[in-house]
C-alpha positions in Angstrom: -55.5 -25.5 58.1 -56.7 -25.3 54.6 -56.1 -21.5 54.6 -52.5 -22.0 55.6 -52.0 -24.6 52.9 -53.5 -22.2 50.3 -51.3 -19.4 51.6 -48.2 -21.5 51.3 -49.1 -22.5 47.8 -49.6 -18.8 46.8 -46.3 -17.9 48.5 -44.5 -20.7 46.6 -46.0 -19.6 43.3 -45.0 -16.0 44.0 -41.4 -17.0 44.8 -41.2 -19.2 41.7 -42.6 -16.4 39.6 -40.1 -14.0 41.1 -37.0 -16.0 40.1 -35.5 -14.5 37.0 -32.4 -15.9 35.3 -29.7 -13.7 33.8 -27.3 -15.4 31.4 -23.5 -14.9 31.5 -23.6 -12.6 28.5 -26.4 -10.4 29.9 -26.9 -7.9 32.6 -30.3 -7.0 34.1 -31.5 -3.5 35.0 -33.8 -3.7 38.0 -36.5 -1.2 38.9 -38.5 -1.0 42.1 -41.7 1.1 42.0 -40.4 2.4 38.6 -37.1 3.6 40.0 -33.7 2.1 39.1 -32.5 -0.1 41.9 -29.4 -2.0 40.8 -27.8 -4.0 38.0 -28.5 -7.7 38.2 -25.5 -10.0 37.6 -25.6 -13.4 35.9 -27.5 -16.1 37.8 -30.9 -16.3 39.5 -32.3 -13.0 40.8 -35.5 -12.2 42.7 -37.8 -9.7 41.0 -41.1 -9.3 42.9 -44.2 -9.3 40.7 -46.0 -5.9 40.4 -43.6 -4.2 42.8 -40.5 -4.7 40.7 -39.5 -5.0 37.0 -36.3 -5.5 35.0 -34.8 -5.3 31.5 -32.1 -7.5 30.1 -29.2 -6.0 28.2 -26.9 -8.0 26.0 -23.3 -7.0 26.7 -21.7 -9.0 23.9 -19.9 -7.2 21.0 -22.3 -6.3 18.3 -21.5 -5.9 14.6 -23.8 -3.4 12.9 -23.8 -2.9 9.2 -24.2 0.8 8.4 -26.3 1.2 5.3 -24.8 2.7 2.1 -24.6 6.4 2.3 -24.3 9.1 -0.4 -21.6 11.6 0.5 -19.5 14.4 -1.2 -15.8 14.6 -0.6 -13.9 17.8 0.1 -13.0 18.2 -3.6 -16.7 17.8 -4.6 -16.7 14.2 -5.8 -19.9 12.2 -5.1 -19.2 8.7 -3.6 -21.3 6.0 -2.0 -19.8 4.4 1.1 -20.9 1.7 3.7 -19.2 0.5 6.8 -19.5 -1.9 9.7 -19.3 -0.8 13.4 -18.3 -3.0 16.3 -19.5 -1.9 19.8 -20.6 -3.3 23.1 -22.4 -2.1 26.3 -20.1 -1.5 29.2 -22.8 0.0 31.5 -26.2 -1.6 31.2 -27.9 1.0 33.4 -26.9 3.9 31.2 -27.8 2.0 28.0 -31.4 1.7 29.4 -31.8 5.0 31.3 -30.0 7.5 29.0 -31.2 6.5 25.6 -34.5 5.0 24.4 -33.1 2.5 21.8 -29.3 2.4 21.8 -29.3 0.0 18.7 -31.1 2.6 16.6 -29.2 5.5 18.1 -25.8 4.1 17.4 -26.7 3.3 13.8 -28.0 6.8 13.1 -25.0 8.4 14.8 -22.6 6.2 12.7 -24.3 7.3 9.4 -24.1 11.0 10.3 -20.5 10.8 11.5 -19.5 8.8 8.4 -20.9 11.4 6.0 -19.3 14.2 7.9 -15.9 12.5 8.0 -16.0 11.8 4.2 -16.9 15.4 3.6 -13.8 16.7 5.4 -11.3 14.8 3.2 -10.4 14.7 -0.5 -11.0 11.7 -2.8 -7.3 10.8 -2.8 -7.2 10.8 1.0 -10.4 8.8 1.2 -8.9 6.1 -1.1 -5.4 6.0 0.3 -6.0 6.6 4.1 -9.1 4.5 4.8 -7.7 3.1 8.1 -6.9 6.6 9.4 -10.4 7.9 8.5 -12.0 4.8 10.1 -10.0 5.5 13.2 -11.3 9.1 13.3 -14.9 8.0 12.9 -14.4 5.4 15.7 -13.1 8.0 18.1 -16.0 10.5 17.3 -18.7 7.8 17.8 -17.0 6.4 20.9 -16.9 9.8 22.5 -20.5 10.5 21.7 -21.8 7.2 23.0 -19.9 7.2 26.3 -22.9 8.8 28.1 -25.0 5.9 26.9 -22.7 3.3 28.4 -21.5 2.1 25.0 -17.9 1.4 24.0 -17.2 1.5 20.2 -14.4 -0.9 19.5 -13.8 -0.5 15.8 -15.2 1.0 12.6 -14.3 -0.3 9.2 -15.2 1.2 5.8 -16.3 -1.7 3.8 -16.7 -0.3 0.3 -16.3 3.0 -1.5 -18.3 3.2 -4.8 -17.3 5.8 -7.3 -19.4 7.0 -10.3 -18.5 5.4 -13.7 -17.1 8.7 -15.1 -14.8 9.0 -12.1 -13.6 5.5 -12.5 -12.7 6.2 -16.2 -10.9 9.4 -15.2 -8.8 7.5 -12.5 -8.0 4.8 -15.0 -6.7 7.4 -17.5 -4.6 9.1 -14.8 -3.1 5.8 -13.8 -2.3 5.0 -17.5 -0.7 8.3 -17.9 1.4 7.8 -14.8 2.6 4.4 -16.1 3.5 5.9 -19.5 5.4 8.6 -17.8 7.4 6.1 -15.7 8.1 4.0 -18.9 9.4 7.1 -20.8 11.6 8.1 -17.8 12.9 4.5 -17.4 13.7 4.3 -21.2 15.5 7.7 -21.1 17.5 6.7 -18.1 18.5 3.4 -19.9 19.6 5.3 -23.0 21.7 7.7 -20.9 23.3 4.8 -19.1 23.9 2.9 -22.4 25.5 6.0 -24.1 27.8 6.5 -21.1 28.9 2.8 -21.3 29.4 3.2 -25.1 31.5 6.3 -24.5 33.7 4.5 -22.0 34.1 1.5 -24.4 35.0 3.8 -27.3 37.5 5.7 -25.2 39.1 2.4 -24.0 39.3 1.0 -27.6 40.7 4.2 -28.9 43.5 4.1 -26.3 44.3 0.4 -27.0 46.1 -0.3 -30.4 44.3 -3.0 -32.4 41.3 -3.1 -30.1 38.9 -2.0 -32.8 40.2 -4.6 -35.2 39.8 -7.4 -32.6 36.3 -6.2 -31.9 35.4 -6.3 -35.6 36.8 -9.8 -36.0 34.8 -10.9 -32.9 31.6 -9.5 -34.4 32.3 -11.2 -37.7 32.8 -14.5 -35.9 29.5 -14.1 -34.1 27.4 -13.5 -37.2 29.2 -16.0 -39.4 27.5 -18.9 -37.8 24.4 -18.3 -39.9 25.2 -19.1 -43.6 22.2 -17.2 -44.8 23.6 -13.9 -43.7 25.4 -11.5 -46.1 28.3 -9.9 -44.4 29.4 -6.4 -45.5 32.8 -5.9 -44.0 33.3 -2.4 -42.6 37.0 -1.4 -42.9 38.0 0.1 -39.6 39.3 3.7 -39.6 42.5 2.5 -37.9 43.4 0.5 -40.9 43.0 3.5 -43.2 45.1 5.6 -40.9 47.9 3.1 -41.2 48.2 3.9 -44.9 48.5 7.6 -44.5 51.5 9.0 -46.2 52.3 5.6 -47.9 50.8 6.1 -51.3 52.9 4.8 -54.2 54.1 7.8 -56.3 55.9 7.6 -59.7 59.3 8.3 -58.1 58.8 5.5 -55.6 57.9 3.1 -58.4 61.1 4.1 -60.4 63.3 3.5 -57.2 61.7 0.0 -56.8 62.4 -0.8 -60.5 66.0 0.2 -60.2 66.5 -1.9 -57.1 65.1 -4.9 -58.9 67.5 -4.4 -61.9 70.5 -4.1 -59.7 69.7 -7.4 -58.0 69.6 -9.0 -61.4 
């Protein structure tokens, strides 16, 4: 009787020791006599001591910070870049059976791929097409980690550090571009202004008295300030009106004779 009680106690202890809990965000990889048996789903699972073993695998998305890397672009510019990679395990058995430490393996693969991707583009492409380059890195890593049961969801380039000399060169280039745009804009404005002035001059020339009215309008605008000294410019139209009307000696004698006759 005592033997049966002891046997039942041992059996209960073994059963209790065999119960293993797998959380919702985990999967268990079960081994029997050292061989892969099955994937354990969330909940309570039986794992017999000595005969069986298991390993838990977290299947949640992981964010891994890729350390800063020194790289050289296609146009031989030295840069320092770092990134963050988001991935998760979609097959727990492969993550355990196919690679020793998938955390370390993914990090090393990301560093190597990032350096290779940066080396295949120029500095201008690296700065202006970061999303495109990130997408290419993501595709390469995802393809390489498929046999490990890992899905790479996204890769983001966090920072691109340039040497101080290169920063000054880029600043000078940007300043030169702004100056060029300013000169072009000013020249376009002068061309437009000259065209408008030419149209205005043509219109005034074709309208009698327009120049005189414009002159009077200008004088009216500047006469509001009493401290101004106004120098009146006689329009050319006024001078043209006196052409051929100069008083000669003969015209003066005719005028005198007309006056005497009236008397």
